[in-house]
C-alpha positions as CSV (number, residue, x, y, z in Angstrom):
1,M,9.9,9.8,27.1
2,S,9.5,6.6,25.1
3,R,9.3,6.5,21.3
4,R,6.7,4.8,19.4
5,R,7.6,1.4,17.9
6,K,6.8,0.6,14.4
7,H,5.7,-3.0,13.8
8,D,6.1,-4.5,10.5
9,A,3.1,-6.2,8.6
10,A,4.2,-9.7,9.5
11,F,4.2,-9.0,13.2
12,K,0.7,-7.4,13.1
13,A,-0.6,-10.2,11.0
14,R,0.7,-12.8,13.5
15,V,-0.7,-11.0,16.5
16,A,-4.1,-10.5,14.8
17,L,-4.3,-14.2,13.7
18,E,-3.7,-15.3,17.3
19,A,-6.4,-12.8,18.4
20,V,-8.8,-14.2,15.9
21,K,-8.0,-17.8,16.9
22,G,-9.1,-17.0,20.4
23,E,-6.8,-19.4,22.2
24,R,-5.6,-16.6,24.5
25,T,-7.3,-13.4,25.5
26,V,-6.4,-9.9,24.1
27,S,-4.9,-9.0,27.4
28,E,-2.7,-12.0,27.4
29,L,-1.5,-11.3,23.9
30,A,-0.9,-7.7,24.8
31,T,1.4,-8.8,27.6
32,A,3.1,-11.3,25.6
33,Y,3.8,-9.1,22.7
34,E,4.3,-5.9,24.7
35,V,1.5,-4.2,22.7
36,H,-1.5,-2.2,23.8
37,P,-4.7,-4.2,23.6
38,T,-6.3,-1.4,21.6
39,M,-3.8,-2.0,18.9
40,I,-4.5,-5.7,18.8
41,H,-8.2,-4.9,18.4
42,Q,-7.5,-2.6,15.6
43,W,-5.3,-5.2,13.8
44,K,-7.8,-7.9,14.3
45,K,-10.6,-5.5,12.8
46,A,-8.3,-4.7,9.9
47,L,-7.6,-8.4,9.3
48,L,-11.2,-9.4,9.3
49,E,-12.3,-6.5,7.0
50,G,-9.5,-7.2,4.6
51,A,-9.7,-10.9,4.5
52,A,-12.5,-10.9,1.8
53,G,-10.1,-8.9,-0.5
54,I,-7.7,-11.9,-0.7
55,F,-10.2,-13.9,-2.6
56,E,-11.4,-11.3,-5.1
57,R,-10.1,-11.7,-8.6
58,G,-8.6,-8.6,-10.1
59,G,-11.3,-6.2,-9.4
60,K,-10.0,-3.7,-6.9
61,L,-6.3,-4.7,-7.5
62,A,-6.6,-3.8,-11.3
63,A,-8.5,-0.6,-10.7
64,S,-6.1,0.7,-8.0
65,A,-3.0,-0.2,-10.3
66,E,-4.8,1.8,-13.1
67,I,-5.3,4.7,-10.8
68,A,-1.8,4.5,-9.6
69,E,-0.6,4.7,-13.2
70,D,-2.7,7.7,-14.0
71,T,-1.4,9.4,-10.9
72,V,2.3,8.7,-11.6
73,R,1.8,10.0,-15.2
74,D,0.1,13.3,-13.9
75,L,2.9,13.7,-11.4
76,H,5.6,13.3,-13.9
77,A,4.0,15.8,-16.1
78,K,3.8,18.3,-13.2
79,I,7.5,17.7,-12.3
80,G,8.4,18.5,-16.0
81,E,6.4,21.7,-15.8
82,L,8.1,22.7,-12.7
83,A,11.6,21.8,-14.0
84,V,11.0,24.1,-17.1
85,A,9.7,26.9,-14.8
86,N,12.8,26.6,-12.5
87,D,15.1,26.7,-15.6
88,F,13.5,29.7,-16.9
89,L,13.5,31.6,-13.6
90,S,17.1,30.7,-12.9
91,R,18.2,32.1,-16.3
92,K,16.1,35.3,-15.8
93,L,17.6,35.9,-12.3
94,K,21.3,35.5,-13.3
95,P,21.7,39.2,-14.1
96,W,20.7,40.2,-10.7
97,T,22.5,37.6,-8.6
98,G,25.8,37.8,-10.5
99,K,26.2,34.1,-10.7
């Protein structure tokens, strides 16, 4: 049974760009790069949908960075709470475990 291959972003971009150029068919590209044609179609679609985001200024990037900071802050707070709870429970369980 063969394992799935993981392709890096640069490989996907290169194949998708060639598909957009249209110099070779998707079947030819699939044979040349040993990738299923469906994957090439998905990469091409993702490239075309995401291309507009390259030219946007700040908008989505700044908002997603702000969301990421809030998420990280919340996760750090939760980690702190769990660490305190673990310490408390480990101290309370010592008499029964004998450690």
